[in-house]
C-alpha positions in Angstrom: 53.8 54.6 158.6 51.6 52.0 156.9 49.1 52.4 160.0 48.6 56.0 159.3 48.0 55.5 155.6 45.2 53.2 156.4 43.8 55.4 159.3 43.4 58.2 156.8 41.8 56.1 154.1 39.1 54.9 156.3 38.5 58.6 156.9 38.2 59.4 153.8 36.0 56.4 153.0 33.4 57.7 155.9 33.7 60.9 154.5 32.2 59.6 151.3 29.6 57.5 152.8 28.3 60.5 155.0 28.2 62.6 151.5 26.4 60.1 149.7 23.8 59.5 152.4 23.1 63.4 152.6 22.9 63.9 148.8 20.4 60.9 148.7 18.6 62.8 151.6 18.3 66.3 149.8 17.3 64.1 146.4 14.3 62.3 148.2 13.3 65.9 149.9 13.5 67.6 146.4 11.4 65.0 144.9 8.8 65.1 147.8 8.7 68.9 147.7 8.2 68.8 143.9 5.3 66.4 144.3 3.9 68.7 146.6 3.9 71.9 144.3 2.5 70.2 141.9 -0.1 68.6 143.5 -1.1 71.9 145.0 -1.1 73.7 141.7 -3.5 71.0 140.0 -5.6 71.5 143.5 -6.1 75.2 142.8 -7.1 75.0 139.2 -9.6 72.7 140.8 -10.9 74.9 143.2 -10.9 77.8 140.7 -13.0 75.8 138.9 -15.5 74.7 141.2 -15.6 78.4 142.4 -16.4 79.5 138.6 -19.2 76.9 138.2 -20.6 78.0 142.0 -20.4 81.6 140.7 -22.3 80.6 137.2 -25.0 78.4 139.2 -25.9 81.6 141.5 -26.2 83.7 138.2 -28.7 81.5 136.7 -30.5 80.7 140.3 -30.9 84.4 140.7 -33.4 84.9 137.5 -35.0 81.6 136.2 -35.4 83.4 132.9 -31.7 83.6 132.0 -30.6 81.2 129.4 -27.0 82.5 128.8 -24.4 83.7 131.4 -21.1 85.0 131.7 -18.1 85.1 134.1 -16.9 87.9 134.8 -20.3 89.4 135.1 -18.9 93.0 134.2 -18.5 91.7 130.5 -15.0 93.6 130.4 -11.8 91.5 130.5 -8.1 92.9 131.1 -5.9 90.3 129.4 -2.0 90.6 129.7 -0.1 91.1 126.6 1.2 87.7 125.7 -1.5 85.9 128.1 -2.3 82.3 126.7 -4.5 81.0 129.2 -6.8 84.1 130.3 -10.3 84.6 129.1 -13.9 84.1 130.0 -16.5 81.0 130.9 -20.1 81.0 129.9 -22.9 78.8 130.8 -25.8 77.7 128.7 -29.3 76.5 130.2 -31.6 74.6 128.4 -35.1 76.5 129.1 -37.2 74.3 126.9 -39.3 71.2 127.5 -37.2 69.0 125.6 -33.7 67.6 124.8 -31.9 70.2 122.3 -28.7 70.9 120.7 -27.3 74.4 120.4 -24.3 75.9 118.3 -22.2 79.0 119.8 -19.7 81.3 117.9 -17.4 83.8 119.5 -16.6 86.5 116.9 -14.9 90.1 117.0 -17.6 92.6 116.3 -15.5 95.6 116.7 -11.6 96.5 116.6 -11.9 100.4 115.8 -9.5 101.2 118.7 -7.1 99.1 117.9 -4.5 99.6 115.0 -5.3 98.9 111.3 -3.6 95.9 111.3 -6.1 94.2 113.7 -9.6 93.2 111.6 -12.0 91.5 113.2 -10.9 88.4 111.4 -7.6 88.8 113.2 -9.1 89.7 116.5 -11.6 86.5 116.0 -8.5 84.3 115.3 -7.0 85.4 119.0 -10.0 83.0 120.7 -9.3 79.3 121.5 -12.4 77.3 122.0 -14.7 80.2 120.5 -16.9 78.2 118.6 -18.6 74.7 118.8 -21.6 72.5 119.5 -23.5 71.1 122.5 -25.2 68.0 121.4 -28.5 66.6 123.4 -28.7 69.2 126.2 -31.4 67.8 128.5 -34.1 70.3 129.4 -32.7 71.9 132.5 -29.3 71.2 132.6 -26.6 73.5 131.8 -23.6 73.6 129.7 -20.4 75.7 130.9 -17.7 76.4 128.7 -14.1 78.4 128.9 -13.0 80.3 126.3 -9.3 81.3 126.2 -7.3 84.1 124.2 -4.1 83.6 123.0 -2.1 87.1 122.5 1.5 87.3 121.4 4.0 89.6 123.6 3.8 91.9 120.2 -0.1 92.2 120.2 -0.9 96.0 120.0 -2.3 97.4 123.3 -6.2 97.9 122.4 -9.9 97.2 123.1 -12.1 95.1 121.1 -15.5 94.2 121.3 -16.7 90.4 121.0 -20.3 88.6 120.8 -21.1 85.5 122.1 -23.5 84.0 119.9 -25.9 80.9 120.9 -28.3 79.5 118.6 -30.4 76.5 118.8 -30.8 73.5 116.4 -32.6 74.9 113.1 -30.6 78.1 113.4 -32.8 80.0 115.7 -31.1 82.4 118.0 -31.1 81.7 121.7 -28.9 84.4 123.3 -26.1 86.4 122.7 -23.7 88.3 125.0 -21.5 91.7 123.9 -18.6 92.1 125.8 -15.0 93.7 125.7 -11.3 92.7 125.9 -8.7 95.0 126.6 -5.1 94.0 126.0 -2.9 95.8 128.7 
């Protein structure tokens, strides 16, 4: 009888060992695949950034006199309710003959198609990265900027008008773009 119990104990030990080895293999494969997923998402973001910058350069190359361009070029954005990372990109080209500094501001200009609770001040507060300065931009160089919106799940569905205003040092207007944002 003792011989049979030792044989059973040996089988149980082998089963435990096989289970541990299989669990380790699954763990290693899980870590590998998670690493691949995160690296793929990082590469996708870099690719999108490269594509947007390429599109901006095409917009400038089509007309040498353009100072400011916006992407999307339709100047109409449709952003989902609850979105926190959607927006637009703009690019500024210094067409002057010397290095210059600029400031930019994005402000809401029209909320007439929204409920009364959405004022232009409230609509301007939806922006992230909507103002700033560009210091010492060399002649002929460009500056690219992404501006995003933060809309909560309870933000009313409506269309708002915005204006991007760019000024040279000293306060002189350099360019502006009007665009619309529709919360859907």
